[in-house]
C-alpha positions as CSV (number, residue, x, y, z in Angstrom):
1,X,0.0,0.0,0.0
2,X,1.5,3.4,-1.0
3,X,0.4,6.7,0.5
4,X,0.8,9.6,-1.9
5,X,-0.6,12.9,-0.6
6,X,-3.0,11.1,1.7
7,X,-4.4,9.0,-1.0
8,X,-4.0,5.3,-0.4
9,X,-3.9,2.8,-3.2
10,X,-2.5,-0.7,-3.8
11,X,-0.1,-1.5,-6.6
12,X,-1.3,-4.2,-8.9
13,X,2.0,-6.1,-8.4
14,X,1.2,-6.5,-4.7
15,X,-1.8,-8.8,-5.4
16,X,0.5,-11.7,-5.9
17,X,2.2,-11.1,-2.5
18,X,-1.1,-10.8,-0.7
19,X,-2.2,-14.1,-2.4
20,X,0.9,-15.8,-1.1
21,X,0.6,-14.2,2.4
22,X,3.9,-12.4,2.4
23,X,4.8,-8.7,2.8
24,X,5.3,-6.9,-0.5
25,X,8.7,-5.2,-1.0
26,X,9.2,-1.6,-0.1
27,X,9.4,0.5,-3.2
28,X,11.4,3.8,-3.5
29,X,11.3,5.4,-6.9
30,X,14.7,6.5,-8.3
31,X,16.4,6.0,-4.9
32,X,14.7,9.1,-3.5
33,X,12.5,8.7,-0.4
34,X,9.2,10.7,-0.2
35,X,10.7,13.2,2.3
36,X,13.5,14.2,-0.1
37,X,11.4,14.8,-3.2
38,X,11.1,18.6,-2.7
39,X,14.9,18.8,-2.2
40,X,15.5,16.8,-5.3
41,X,13.2,19.0,-7.4
42,X,15.1,22.1,-6.1
43,X,18.5,20.6,-7.0
44,X,17.2,19.8,-10.5
45,X,15.9,23.3,-11.1
46,X,18.9,25.2,-9.6
47,X,21.0,25.1,-12.7
48,X,20.8,26.0,-16.4
49,X,20.1,22.8,-18.3
50,X,22.4,21.6,-21.1
51,X,20.4,19.0,-23.0
52,X,21.8,16.0,-24.9
53,X,19.9,13.4,-26.9
54,X,20.4,9.7,-27.0
55,X,17.8,8.0,-29.2
56,X,14.3,9.2,-28.2
57,X,15.5,10.4,-24.8
58,X,16.9,13.8,-23.9
59,X,18.8,14.3,-20.7
60,X,20.8,16.8,-18.7
61,X,23.8,15.9,-16.5
62,X,24.7,19.5,-15.5
63,X,23.1,19.5,-12.0
64,X,23.7,17.1,-9.1
65,X,21.1,14.6,-10.5
66,X,20.9,13.4,-14.1
67,X,17.3,14.0,-15.3
68,X,15.5,13.8,-18.6
69,X,12.5,12.7,-20.5
70,X,11.4,10.7,-23.5
71,X,10.5,12.9,-26.4
72,X,9.6,10.2,-28.9
73,X,11.1,9.0,-32.1
74,X,9.9,11.9,-34.3
75,X,11.7,14.6,-32.4
76,X,15.4,15.8,-32.7
77,X,17.2,18.0,-30.3
78,X,18.5,21.0,-32.3
79,X,20.1,23.0,-29.4
80,X,19.7,24.2,-25.9
81,X,18.4,27.7,-25.7
82,X,20.3,30.2,-23.4
83,X,17.6,29.9,-20.7
84,X,18.1,26.1,-20.6
85,X,15.0,24.9,-22.5
86,X,15.5,22.4,-25.2
87,X,14.7,23.3,-28.8
88,X,13.2,20.2,-30.5
89,X,12.5,19.8,-34.3
90,X,9.9,17.4,-35.8
91,X,11.5,14.9,-38.2
């Protein structure tokens, strides 16, 4: 059972554990515990991004944490604008 902003829900993967009568594993997304999410967001946003592309994924390694997103197979990173936003081109 995961509690996200006072909303309780059960992960579908946990049904198997409940059926077998064992405790499901504790899950922590990206190695960051819930209490550190605000700090991680602040660290990601405290720098000017320099974007790079590998396949359909753009990423930035300039800050303390590598971060990125999937832009799809029909986009190409042209450049990083001076304010740190990526400029993407449809292909």
